[in-house]
C-alpha positions as CSV (number, residue, x, y, z in Angstrom):
1,X,70.6,78.7,55.2
2,X,71.4,82.2,53.9
3,X,67.7,83.0,54.0
4,X,67.6,81.9,57.7
5,X,70.6,84.0,58.6
6,X,69.1,87.0,56.8
7,X,65.8,86.5,58.6
8,X,67.5,86.2,62.0
9,X,69.5,89.4,61.4
10,X,66.4,91.3,60.2
11,X,64.4,90.1,63.2
12,X,67.1,91.0,65.6
13,X,67.6,94.4,64.1
14,X,63.8,95.1,64.2
15,X,63.7,94.0,67.9
16,X,66.5,96.4,68.7
17,X,64.8,99.2,66.9
18,X,61.5,98.5,68.5
19,X,63.0,98.6,72.0
20,X,65.4,101.4,71.3
21,X,68.2,99.5,72.9
22,X,71.3,101.4,73.8
23,X,74.2,99.6,72.1
24,X,77.6,99.6,73.6
25,X,79.7,97.1,71.7
26,X,82.2,96.6,74.5
27,X,79.5,95.5,76.8
28,X,77.4,92.3,76.6
29,X,74.5,94.0,78.4
30,X,72.4,96.6,76.6
31,X,70.0,98.9,78.5
32,X,66.8,99.9,76.8
33,X,66.7,103.6,76.0
34,X,63.7,105.9,76.0
35,X,62.9,109.6,76.3
36,X,59.3,109.4,77.7
37,X,57.8,106.9,80.2
38,X,59.5,103.7,81.2
39,X,58.4,100.6,83.3
40,X,60.7,97.9,84.5
41,X,59.2,94.9,86.2
42,X,59.6,91.2,86.7
43,X,57.1,90.4,84.0
44,X,57.1,91.9,80.5
45,X,53.3,91.8,80.1
46,X,52.8,93.7,83.3
47,X,55.4,96.3,82.2
48,X,53.5,96.8,79.0
49,X,50.2,97.4,81.0
50,X,52.1,100.1,82.8
51,X,52.9,101.7,79.5
52,X,49.3,101.4,78.3
53,X,48.3,103.5,81.3
54,X,50.9,106.1,80.5
55,X,49.6,106.2,76.9
56,X,46.1,106.8,78.3
57,X,47.3,110.0,79.9
58,X,48.1,108.5,83.3
59,X,51.1,109.3,85.4
60,X,53.7,107.1,87.0
61,X,51.5,106.5,90.0
62,X,48.6,105.4,87.9
63,X,50.9,103.0,86.0
64,X,52.2,101.7,89.3
65,X,48.7,100.8,90.5
66,X,48.1,98.9,87.2
67,X,51.4,97.1,87.3
68,X,50.9,96.3,91.0
69,X,47.6,94.7,90.3
70,X,48.7,93.1,87.1
71,X,51.5,91.2,88.8
72,X,48.9,89.4,90.9
73,X,48.0,87.7,87.6
74,X,51.3,87.3,85.9
75,X,53.6,86.7,88.9
76,X,51.2,85.2,91.5
77,X,54.0,83.7,93.6
78,X,55.1,87.2,94.7
79,X,52.9,90.0,93.5
80,X,49.5,88.9,94.8
81,X,46.8,90.9,96.6
82,X,47.3,89.0,99.9
83,X,50.8,90.4,100.5
84,X,52.3,93.8,101.5
85,X,55.3,96.0,100.9
86,X,56.9,99.4,100.6
87,X,56.7,102.2,98.0
88,X,58.6,105.4,97.3
89,X,57.0,108.1,95.2
90,X,58.7,111.2,93.7
91,X,56.5,114.0,92.4
92,X,58.4,116.2,90.0
93,X,56.6,119.4,90.7
94,X,56.9,119.0,94.5
95,X,60.5,118.0,94.5
96,X,59.7,115.6,97.3
97,X,59.9,111.9,97.9
98,X,57.3,110.2,100.1
99,X,57.2,106.7,101.5
100,X,54.2,104.4,101.8
101,X,54.3,101.5,104.2
102,X,51.8,98.8,103.4
103,X,53.5,96.0,105.2
104,X,51.3,93.1,106.3
105,X,50.3,93.5,110.0
106,X,49.6,90.8,112.5
107,X,45.9,90.4,113.4
108,X,45.0,91.9,116.8
109,X,43.7,88.4,117.7
110,X,46.9,86.6,116.8
111,X,48.4,84.5,119.5
112,X,51.7,82.6,119.2
113,X,50.9,80.2,122.0
114,X,47.7,79.1,120.0
115,X,49.9,78.6,116.9
116,X,52.6,76.5,118.6
117,X,51.0,75.1,121.7
118,X,54.3,76.1,123.5
119,X,55.4,79.1,125.4
120,X,58.0,81.2,123.7
121,X,60.9,81.7,123.9
122,X,61.5,79.2,126.7
123,X,60.3,76.2,124.6
124,X,61.5,77.4,121.2
125,X,63.4,74.3,120.4
126,X,60.2,72.2,120.4
127,X,58.2,74.4,118.0
128,X,57.2,73.4,114.5
129,X,58.2,76.5,112.5
130,X,56.1,75.4,109.6
131,X,53.0,76.6,111.5
132,X,54.0,80.2,110.7
133,X,55.1,79.3,107.2
134,X,52.1,77.5,105.8
135,X,48.3,77.6,106.3
136,X,45.8,80.1,107.6
137,X,47.6,80.9,110.8
138,X,50.7,82.0,108.9
139,X,49.0,85.0,107.4
140,X,49.1,88.6,108.6
141,X,46.6,91.3,107.4
142,X,47.3,92.0,103.8
143,X,48.4,95.6,102.8
144,X,49.0,95.5,99.1
145,X,45.6,96.7,98.0
146,X,45.6,99.5,100.6
147,X,49.1,100.6,99.6
148,X,48.4,100.8,95.9
149,X,45.1,102.6,96.4
150,X,46.7,105.1,98.9
151,X,49.3,106.0,96.2
152,X,46.4,106.6,93.8
153,X,44.4,108.6,96.3
154,X,47.4,110.9,96.9
155,X,48.8,111.4,93.4
156,X,46.8,109.5,90.8
157,X,45.6,111.3,87.7
158,X,43.2,108.9,86.0
159,X,40.0,107.4,87.6
160,X,40.6,104.0,89.2
161,X,38.1,102.3,87.0
162,X,40.1,103.5,83.9
163,X,43.4,102.3,85.4
164,X,41.9,98.9,86.1
165,X,40.5,98.3,82.6
166,X,43.7,96.6,81.2
167,X,44.2,94.6,84.4
168,X,40.6,93.3,84.3
169,X,41.0,92.4,80.6
170,X,44.2,90.5,81.5
171,X,42.5,88.6,84.3
172,X,39.5,87.8,82.2
173,X,41.4,86.6,79.2
174,X,43.9,84.7,81.3
175,X,47.6,84.2,80.8
176,X,49.8,81.7,79.0
177,X,51.6,79.5,81.6
178,X,55.3,80.1,81.2
179,X,58.0,77.6,82.1
180,X,58.9,79.8,85.1
181,X,55.3,79.8,86.4
182,X,55.0,76.1,85.9
183,X,58.3,75.5,87.7
184,X,57.4,77.8,90.6
185,X,54.1,75.9,91.1
186,X,55.9,72.6,90.9
187,X,58.4,73.8,93.5
188,X,55.7,74.8,96.0
189,X,54.2,71.7,97.6
190,X,52.1,73.8,100.1
191,X,49.8,74.6,97.2
192,X,48.7,71.0,97.1
193,X,47.6,71.2,100.7
194,X,45.0,73.9,100.1
195,X,41.9,72.8,98.1
196,X,41.4,76.2,96.5
197,X,45.0,76.7,95.5
198,X,45.2,73.2,94.1
199,X,42.0,73.9,92.0
200,X,43.6,77.0,90.4
201,X,47.2,76.0,89.9
202,X,47.0,72.3,89.3
203,X,45.5,69.9,86.8
204,X,44.9,66.9,88.9
205,X,48.1,66.5,90.9
206,X,50.3,68.1,88.3
207,X,51.0,71.8,87.9
208,X,49.1,73.5,85.1
209,X,51.0,72.6,81.9
210,X,53.4,75.0,80.1
211,X,51.7,77.0,77.3
212,X,48.3,76.2,78.7
213,X,45.8,79.1,79.4
214,X,45.4,80.1,83.1
215,X,42.1,81.9,83.5
216,X,41.5,83.5,86.9
217,X,37.8,84.0,87.2
218,X,37.6,84.6,90.9
219,X,40.5,86.9,90.9
220,X,38.9,88.8,88.1
221,X,35.8,89.3,90.2
222,X,37.9,90.5,93.2
223,X,39.8,93.0,91.0
224,X,36.4,94.2,89.5
225,X,35.1,94.9,93.0
226,X,38.3,97.0,93.7
227,X,37.8,98.9,90.5
228,X,34.2,99.7,91.4
229,X,34.5,100.4,95.1
230,X,38.2,101.1,95.8
231,X,39.5,100.1,99.2
232,X,36.1,99.1,100.4
233,X,35.9,96.6,97.6
234,X,38.6,94.6,99.3
235,X,38.6,95.5,103.0
236,X,34.9,95.6,103.4
237,X,31.9,93.9,101.7
238,X,31.9,90.4,100.2
239,X,35.6,90.0,99.8
240,X,36.4,90.9,103.4
241,X,33.5,88.6,104.5
242,X,35.0,85.7,102.5
243,X,38.5,86.3,104.0
244,X,37.2,86.5,107.5
245,X,34.9,83.5,107.1
246,X,37.7,81.3,105.6
247,X,40.0,82.4,108.5
248,X,37.5,81.4,111.1
249,X,36.8,78.1,109.5
250,X,40.5,77.2,109.4
251,X,41.6,78.6,112.8
252,X,43.2,81.7,111.3
253,X,43.3,85.0,113.1
254,X,42.3,87.7,110.6
255,X,38.9,89.2,111.2
256,X,36.6,91.6,109.4
257,X,37.6,94.2,111.9
258,X,41.3,93.7,111.2
259,X,40.6,94.3,107.5
260,X,38.4,97.3,108.0
261,X,41.0,99.0,110.3
262,X,44.0,98.4,108.0
263,X,45.5,101.6,106.7
264,X,48.6,102.2,104.6
265,X,51.0,104.6,106.4
266,X,52.6,107.6,104.7
267,X,55.9,108.9,106.0
268,X,59.2,110.4,104.9
269,X,61.9,108.1,103.5
270,X,65.3,107.7,105.2
271,X,68.4,108.8,103.2
272,X,72.2,109.3,103.1
273,X,74.6,111.2,100.9
274,X,76.8,108.9,98.9
275,X,79.6,110.5,96.8
276,X,77.7,113.1,94.8
277,X,74.3,111.4,95.1
278,X,71.5,111.2,97.7
279,X,70.1,107.7,98.3
280,X,66.5,107.5,99.5
281,X,64.9,104.3,100.7
282,X,62.2,103.2,103.1
283,X,62.7,103.2,106.9
284,X,61.4,100.8,109.6
285,X,59.7,98.4,109.7
286,X,61.9,97.9,106.7
287,X,65.3,96.9,107.8
288,X,66.6,96.6,104.3
289,X,66.9,100.3,103.9
290,X,68.9,100.6,107.2
291,X,71.3,97.8,106.0
292,X,71.8,99.4,102.6
293,X,72.4,103.0,103.9
294,X,74.7,101.9,106.7
295,X,76.7,99.7,104.3
296,X,77.0,102.7,101.8
297,X,78.3,104.9,104.6
298,X,81.0,102.3,105.2
299,X,82.2,101.9,101.6
300,X,82.2,105.6,100.9
301,X,85.4,105.7,102.9
302,X,87.1,103.3,100.4
303,X,88.7,104.7,97.3
304,X,87.5,102.4,94.5
305,X,89.5,102.5,91.3
306,X,87.9,102.4,87.9
307,X,88.4,98.9,86.6
308,X,88.5,97.2,90.0
309,X,84.9,96.2,90.2
310,X,85.6,92.5,90.8
311,X,88.9,92.5,92.7
312,X,89.7,90.9,96.1
313,X,89.8,94.3,97.8
314,X,86.4,95.4,96.4
315,X,84.7,92.1,97.4
316,X,86.3,92.1,100.9
317,X,85.2,95.7,101.7
318,X,81.7,95.1,100.3
319,X,81.4,91.9,102.4
320,X,82.4,93.6,105.7
321,X,80.2,96.7,104.9
322,X,77.1,94.6,104.2
323,X,77.7,92.5,107.3
324,X,77.8,95.7,109.3
325,X,74.5,96.8,107.6
326,X,72.8,93.5,108.4
327,X,73.9,93.9,112.0
328,X,72.3,97.3,112.3
329,X,69.0,96.1,110.9
330,X,68.9,92.8,112.7
331,X,69.6,94.1,116.2
332,X,67.5,97.2,116.1
333,X,64.7,97.3,113.5
334,X,61.0,96.6,114.2
335,X,57.7,98.3,113.8
336,X,58.1,102.0,114.9
337,X,54.5,102.0,116.0
338,X,55.5,99.6,118.8
339,X,59.2,100.1,119.3
340,X,61.7,103.0,119.5
341,X,64.0,102.7,116.5
342,X,67.3,104.8,116.7
343,X,67.3,105.3,112.9
344,X,69.8,108.3,113.0
345,X,72.2,106.2,115.0
346,X,71.9,103.2,112.8
347,X,72.9,105.2,109.7
348,X,75.4,107.5,111.4
349,X,78.4,108.3,109.2
350,X,80.8,108.6,112.1
351,X,79.9,105.1,113.4
352,X,80.2,103.7,109.9
353,X,83.6,105.3,109.5
354,X,84.8,103.9,112.8
355,X,83.7,100.5,111.6
356,X,85.5,101.0,108.3
357,X,88.7,101.9,110.1
358,X,88.7,98.4,111.6
359,X,88.6,96.6,108.3
360,X,91.9,94.9,107.5
361,X,92.7,93.6,104.1
362,X,94.8,90.8,105.4
363,X,92.3,89.4,107.9
364,X,88.5,89.4,108.4
365,X,86.8,91.1,111.3
366,X,86.2,88.6,114.0
367,X,82.7,87.6,114.7
368,X,82.6,87.0,118.4
369,X,78.9,87.0,118.9
370,X,76.7,84.0,119.3
371,X,76.1,82.1,116.1
372,X,72.4,81.6,116.8
373,X,69.5,80.8,114.5
374,X,68.2,83.4,112.1
375,X,64.8,84.1,110.6
376,X,64.6,82.4,107.2
377,X,63.9,85.0,104.6
378,X,62.3,84.1,101.3
379,X,63.8,85.3,98.0
380,X,60.4,85.4,96.4
381,X,59.6,89.1,96.5
382,X,59.3,91.4,93.5
383,X,60.1,94.9,92.5
384,X,59.2,97.4,89.8
385,X,60.5,100.8,88.8
386,X,58.5,103.4,86.9
387,X,59.1,106.9,85.6
388,X,56.7,109.0,83.4
389,X,57.5,111.6,80.7
390,X,57.1,114.4,83.3
391,X,59.6,112.9,85.7
392,X,57.2,111.5,88.3
393,X,58.6,108.2,89.6
394,X,57.7,105.1,91.7
395,X,59.9,102.5,93.3
396,X,57.9,99.6,94.7
397,X,58.8,96.4,96.4
398,X,56.2,93.9,97.7
399,X,55.8,90.3,98.6
400,X,53.8,87.3,99.9
401,X,56.8,86.1,101.9
402,X,57.6,82.6,100.6
403,X,56.9,81.7,97.0
404,X,53.0,81.7,96.9
405,X,53.0,82.8,100.5
406,X,51.2,80.5,102.9
407,X,49.9,78.4,100.0
408,X,46.4,79.4,101.0
409,X,43.9,80.9,98.5
410,X,40.7,82.4,99.9
411,X,37.7,80.5,98.4
412,X,35.7,82.6,95.9
413,X,38.3,85.4,95.7
414,X,41.4,84.1,94.0
415,X,43.5,85.8,96.7
416,X,46.7,84.1,97.7
417,X,47.6,84.9,101.3
418,X,51.0,85.8,102.8
419,X,53.0,84.0,105.4
420,X,54.4,87.1,107.1
421,X,53.9,85.8,110.7
422,X,57.1,83.9,109.9
423,X,59.1,87.1,110.0
424,X,58.8,87.9,113.7
425,X,61.7,87.2,116.1
426,X,60.3,84.2,118.0
427,X,63.3,84.0,120.3
428,X,62.9,87.6,121.6
429,X,63.3,87.7,125.3
430,X,66.1,85.1,125.4
431,X,69.7,85.8,126.0
432,X,70.7,84.7,122.5
433,X,72.2,87.1,120.1
434,X,70.7,86.7,116.6
435,X,68.1,88.2,114.3
436,X,65.7,85.6,115.6
437,X,66.1,87.1,119.1
438,X,65.8,90.8,118.2
439,X,63.7,92.6,120.9
440,X,62.6,95.2,118.4
441,X,61.1,92.6,116.1
442,X,59.4,90.6,118.9
443,X,55.8,89.5,118.2
444,X,52.9,91.6,119.4
445,X,49.3,91.5,118.2
446,X,48.7,94.2,115.6
447,X,52.4,94.7,114.9
448,X,54.2,94.6,111.6
449,X,57.3,92.3,111.3
450,X,60.6,93.6,110.2
451,X,61.3,93.3,106.4
452,X,64.4,93.5,104.2
453,X,62.6,95.2,101.4
454,X,64.2,98.4,100.3
455,X,62.8,100.4,97.3
456,X,65.3,103.0,96.3
457,X,65.3,106.4,94.5
458,X,68.6,108.1,93.9
459,X,68.9,111.9,93.2
460,X,71.6,114.2,92.2
461,X,72.5,116.9,94.8
462,X,70.2,119.2,92.8
463,X,67.3,117.0,93.5
464,X,66.9,115.6,90.0
465,X,66.3,111.8,89.8
466,X,69.3,109.8,88.8
467,X,68.2,106.2,89.5
468,X,65.2,104.1,90.5
469,X,65.9,100.6,91.6
470,X,65.1,97.8,94.0
471,X,65.2,94.0,94.2
472,X,63.6,90.8,95.6
473,X,65.9,88.3,97.4
474,X,65.2,88.3,101.1
475,X,68.5,89.0,102.9
476,X,70.1,89.4,99.5
477,X,68.1,92.6,98.8
478,X,70.5,95.2,100.4
479,X,73.6,93.6,99.0
480,X,72.1,93.4,95.5
481,X,71.1,97.0,95.5
482,X,74.4,98.0,97.1
483,X,76.3,96.3,94.2
484,X,74.3,98.1,91.5
485,X,74.8,101.5,93.2
486,X,78.5,100.6,93.6
487,X,78.8,99.7,89.9
488,X,77.1,102.8,88.6
489,X,78.6,105.4,90.9
490,X,82.0,104.0,91.8
491,X,82.9,102.3,88.6
492,X,81.0,104.4,86.1
493,X,79.3,101.4,84.5
494,X,76.0,101.6,82.5
495,X,73.0,100.1,84.3
496,X,73.2,96.9,82.3
497,X,76.8,96.1,83.3
498,X,76.3,97.3,86.9
499,X,73.3,95.0,87.2
500,X,75.3,92.0,86.0
501,X,78.3,92.5,88.3
502,X,79.0,89.5,90.5
503,X,77.2,89.9,93.8
504,X,78.3,88.8,97.3
505,X,76.6,88.8,100.7
506,X,77.7,88.5,104.3
507,X,74.9,88.3,106.8
508,X,75.0,88.7,110.6
509,X,75.6,86.9,112.9
510,X,76.4,84.1,110.5
511,X,80.0,83.5,109.3
512,X,79.0,82.6,105.7
513,X,80.4,84.5,102.8
514,X,77.9,84.0,100.0
515,X,78.8,84.6,96.4
516,X,77.4,84.2,92.9
517,X,78.9,81.5,90.8
518,X,80.4,84.0,88.4
519,X,82.9,85.1,91.0
520,X,86.5,85.1,89.5
521,X,88.4,82.0,90.6
522,X,91.5,83.9,91.6
523,X,89.5,86.3,93.7
524,X,87.7,83.4,95.3
525,X,91.0,81.8,96.2
526,X,92.2,85.1,97.8
527,X,89.0,85.4,99.7
528,X,89.3,81.9,101.1
529,X,92.4,82.9,103.0
530,X,90.1,85.3,105.0
531,X,86.6,83.9,104.7
532,X,86.8,80.2,105.1
533,X,83.1,79.6,104.9
534,X,82.4,80.5,101.2
535,X,79.0,79.4,99.9
536,X,78.0,79.5,96.2
537,X,74.4,80.9,96.3
538,X,74.0,80.7,92.5
539,X,72.2,84.1,92.0
540,X,71.2,87.0,94.3
541,X,68.3,89.2,93.8
542,X,66.7,90.6,90.6
543,X,67.1,94.4,90.4
544,X,64.7,96.3,88.1
545,X,66.3,99.6,87.4
546,X,66.1,102.9,85.6
547,X,68.8,105.5,85.2
548,X,68.2,109.1,83.9
549,X,71.2,110.9,82.2
550,X,70.9,114.0,80.1
551,X,67.2,113.6,79.8
552,X,67.5,110.0,78.5
553,X,66.1,107.1,80.4
554,X,68.0,103.8,80.4
555,X,66.2,100.7,81.8
556,X,67.5,97.3,82.5
557,X,65.7,94.2,83.8
558,X,68.0,91.8,85.7
559,X,68.7,88.7,83.7
560,X,68.9,86.6,86.9
561,X,65.2,85.8,86.7
562,X,63.1,85.0,83.6
563,X,60.3,87.0,82.0
564,X,61.4,90.4,83.4
565,X,61.2,93.2,81.0
566,X,61.5,96.9,80.2
567,X,58.7,98.7,78.4
568,X,58.9,102.2,77.0
569,X,56.5,104.8,75.9
570,X,57.0,105.8,72.3
């Protein structure tokens, strides 16, 4: 027994030493400490591949490319090649943050009437929404490969072939099936409806067993073509032909021309000053950044007290603020290539202050607008944060939509496809007031649907990076990030404790007050007097964060989802 205890203590101490964990004995959550490069992602093995790239002499952008491709192997339900997302890059020498939009785009041939066999919005009540959730017609043109390669083209240091070496090794060798992956497959029945997906992720009619080896030969060949030919290895040539051919055979819309024309878009991020920090995030077609910044502009008017991180007043003001943020994004955000988006008005501090002045701590703000349907948003997105020894940084959030996207794998490629056609407002043009009816997010061929993804980089007023963060979680993304920022800046918590604060969410136009099960019982009872429709949503989001203070980097992988991990450069 004593020998076992000694071994356990020794092992634990060695683990702590190896990870250079920051130990604060008054806290149950210990960030990982490092002085050089750091990678935080939703899979430990992918984080380690990012560090391998840094050790080769690569920068944060090179590491991001490797991690982004690696997650297609280790986290196929969210990080696959057939998706899209948003990235922020900060180049230390340029003291500038740029945004890359690689959101999936509707095919120029897409036609909603062909999908539903009904005219929208007049006959909305008769449609089968699963037609834009599962199968070939649910997929928009994937942007992930273009986004990662655009980042490399702009700021990469190592040759692409070099960056892809550990990724190709990982795909060739295969991965051990974790309980999480097994469970995710088992919870995704649409995979069984696709012959190719079933072949990869099932053994007979059962998910691949826990601890078995999952070897992805077709995906390995697809990644190899990307390593050899760059963007053309995916959007042209044999891979593009296979995507287009499979689409045609299965009544999908994506063509070779759609793929060839796809380009990741480079722009400036949107930002707001919060206390003594500047919060940068991605603008439209991401609505998550709008929701986050407008909510921050509301709560900066409230004087939070140290130690009051989980009180009734804190939860109430956060709920009203995030509801305001959701209203700003839901009503007004769409693809800026197609719609005029009043970004400055949506994150205007005067408007946010006027809203704050309406908040009453003895009653909730009335929701007088129509309680219509809302676009269902999947929680199965993923985020990673990276910084290198020189201070270059990447914050990246991307997704397939639902877990495993549309459930479709393109034969011969290993590519899982997204279901982003599901994210358009199919009731646009009606008199209904809801996110489902947002005119800005109405469907048009070639258009990108609104997203809630919101990669974040926070700087000091001097311009030095203070925080890199982001989260999956669908409509929970803005509230999850808001809570982490609130915890670090307003309550002076370390990144571990801030990450594990109880999260709440209040969407618009719904009347639900969603909370995590860790919410204090007394606070819950007080909230029930104002918010009668309290819903236990178990967990919200999974932030992957890095904080830099006095030259030391502190990373923390959210404990809400398994297998996430921080990797550091020694």
